[in-house]
Phi, psi and omega in degrees: 000357189302330185272351185299315176303324179287318177299321179297315181293327178292320175297323174299317177299317179293322180291335176285335181266328185253153177298310181220139177235127179257117181257119183229151176224128187272005172115179187072030187280320195269322185226154180281327185239166180282344175228145179240143179299143182299328183280357178246008185303311183300313182295316185288323178288329175295317176297320178301317179296322176296322179296316179295321178299320178294316179297325175300314180295332181275358177057052174289147185271328182192149176225131177280154179264115174255164182303324181299327182293347180261010188297329179269006179108149179298320180301320179298313181294322177297318178293322181291331177301326179295337178266358184264130178280357181239154177280141167271132188243131170198115180275342187243004171269103194229164170287129187298319185288323186255337187073019184268130180297143173286329184239166175302130179286329179208167172223156182240121182243155178233122180229122180050040178081359180260124178274124183244119174270132180235122180250144175246139176231129178266133180298136178248016177286155183100149185264344184290146175288164178296154184296333177214168180059027191292338181280336184243005186240142176215145172262109186285152173301146184297330180298334184281340189238325188297316180302323179295318181294319176300317180299317180297327182270348179299130181085344178257341183239144175270339180214142184237126180241137177247125171268110188230132171253020174284164179298153183302322180295323180290323178296327177291324177294320177301316179297322181289323185272337186230078178295351177293336177275123188264339181210129173246119174259110184259155190247103167055026179283338169227169186273153172082184177273139178241121176300148179303130176243133184265122175240117190052244180250029184237133170266135177240130178213167180207145176250145181308145186295160169060031171069020179290335178220165175239132174262128179242117182244111177265117186248131169251103193255128174261107186285352176279307183281326184054033184237133173285144175297136182259115178273359189296320183290327176294316178295320179296318179300319180295318179299317180294321177297318178293322178294321178293320178298318180295323180291320178299321179296320178294317181299319180294329175298320179294325186277351183295333181269002181123192181294116184305326180299328177273316183297320186251025183293335177264006179235077186301327181291319177295316179297320178296321178296321179294313182294327176296322178296319180298317180294321181292323179294322177298318180292323178292326178298318178295317181293323178296321177299319180296314180296324177295322177297317179295321179297315179299318178296321179296318179296321179296326181267004187304323182294345180269356184249165181254149182222172181207158166234156181214157171201154174246134180239122179289139177283078184291156183293331184275357178288148180290154178261145169281123185301320182292317179287327174302319179296321176297314183295316181296318177298321179293312180296325176294323177290322177296321178296319178297319176296321176296321179296320178296320179295318180297320178295320180297320181291323177296317181296336180283359172102021179276105180287160182301319181282359176257008185291170198282131169242118176300155182303134177072005176271143182260325181103155183298324184297321180294317179297314185290339183292336179250339187238059183297321181296318180294321181296322179296319177294321179298323183296342179265011179254162177291338174303325187286346180239020185298318180286325177298325176300318178295320180300319182295334178264002182064033183237025184284357176251006182276104186293349177272339179265326189307316186306331181268004181237005179224179180250132173086015187272337185295129179084003183261152175301149183302320184295331176284319178300321179292341183239032177298144176303146180302333181289353181246003184272066165187175175273094188261192186305316188286349172295317182272324189258353180089169181305136189239013183298319181291323179298317181298324181283319181225081189302322187277334183263351180229082182284142178289159179283168178259146179301141178236159179297326179297322176297313180298318187287352172298331183240323183278063178272168185302324183280353175248329183211089186274008178235029184275122175234114190306310181300321180292316180299318183294318179295323182288321187263352188307126184262004180097179181291137179259000000 
C-alpha cells in the first residue's frame, strides 16, 4: 500500500491541470497471487479493504476483476463491492446455471461530452478452480461474451475501453478481431510497463503491477472518426528519405573520378552497377513523391483523427503524500500489525519458548556467520541492514507480516506464523539474506560455498516506493563485505 498516498496526490495534481481525468484499473488490485495462505487471511483481507477505501478517496471510475482479486474468495469480493464507490467489472465471471455475471459487465461514463464504454474481462488462464463458489461459478471464454457487450454499447459510446486480465497474446487477438475496441488496458499478463502499441485501431498498454508505477495516457479523441492517427506512413517516408540519401552518397562516389560512362567504360560490371543505381534512384524519387502526397493528405485530415501522449511515473519515495490516503494506509498497516501481534501472542501462549523459535530450513543465523567472518560482521554492523528490524520496532510495525520479509532474514516464502516467530538471530537483514542459507557452508565451508548477491535478490525489497535511488552496482560496491 506504500505508493497509494503518492498516487492519490498525483491524481489530485492531474485533476487540477486537466478538465477531466478518468482513473481506471484493470485488476489484480487486492492481492499479489491467486491464492493466499490461510494464516495470512486476516492481514491480507484487511489490507484489501484499506486499498478499496483509498481508491474510493481517489475517485476511481472502474476496476476490472482479475483472478488475483478472488484470492480471498468470491464472497469476500462481493461483500467488498458493497463498500466500493466504483464498479467492479467482469462480463465473463458468471453463475454457471444462469450465465448471469456476478459483477457489472460494463459501465458507461461521460467526459467532456464524450461517452466512454468500459468493459471488464477476467482472465481464465490456469487450471485451478476459483477459491470459492467453485461449483456454481465459471469464467466464460471471452469469445462468448465480448461481442454481446460491444453490441450493447454500439451507438451509445464514442470510445470503447477494455479492462482485461487475459494473457497479452489473447489481448492482441481481441484487438485484431474487434477494431471497435479503441483501448485495452491489460493487467499484469507480462512484467513491467508496456508502452501503447497500436494493432489495427486498438491501443494496448499495461502498467506495472501492484501500484509501483502510474500510467498517464493523454488522449485527444475525435468521436466522429473514432480512429487513431496512423504514424506508419510518416515512418515509412522517413525510411525512404534515409535510403535515398544513402543511394545518393554511393552515386556521388562513382562520380568523383569523372563521368562514370567514361571512367568505367572498360569495366562493364561496375558501369552496370552504377546504371542500376540510377534506375533505382529514379524509381525511389517517384515513390517518395507518392508518399509525400499521402503524408500531406494525412496532415490535412489530421483534425479528423485521434492522437495520444503517454508516460509512466514510478511512485518514488520523494513524491508527496496525500494526507487523507496516508491516514487510511497508516490505519490499515496498524491494524495488520495488531493482528500479527495477536497471532504472535497466541503462539507464545501455546508454549513456544524463545529458544524454540523458528529457524527456516538450512539457515544458520547471523551468530554462526560472524563466528568465522568477524571483519565482515563488523562492517555489516555499520549498515542499515543491521538495524532493519529495529526500524520496524521504532514504528511499531514489527508484527506486520507484509513488512517483515524485508526487515528480517529467511522470511520469504515462509508461513506468516513462522515469520512472526523467527529466531532473534535472524531479526535483521543478515548475511544469509544476500548470500543464501549457510547451514551447509558452516558445516563444510570449502565444499559448500555461499552464493553471491544478485540484483533480483535486492529488488525484492528495494522497489521504487521504498528506495527510489537504488542502483545495484553502486549498492554492491558500498555494502561489499569482502571475500568470504
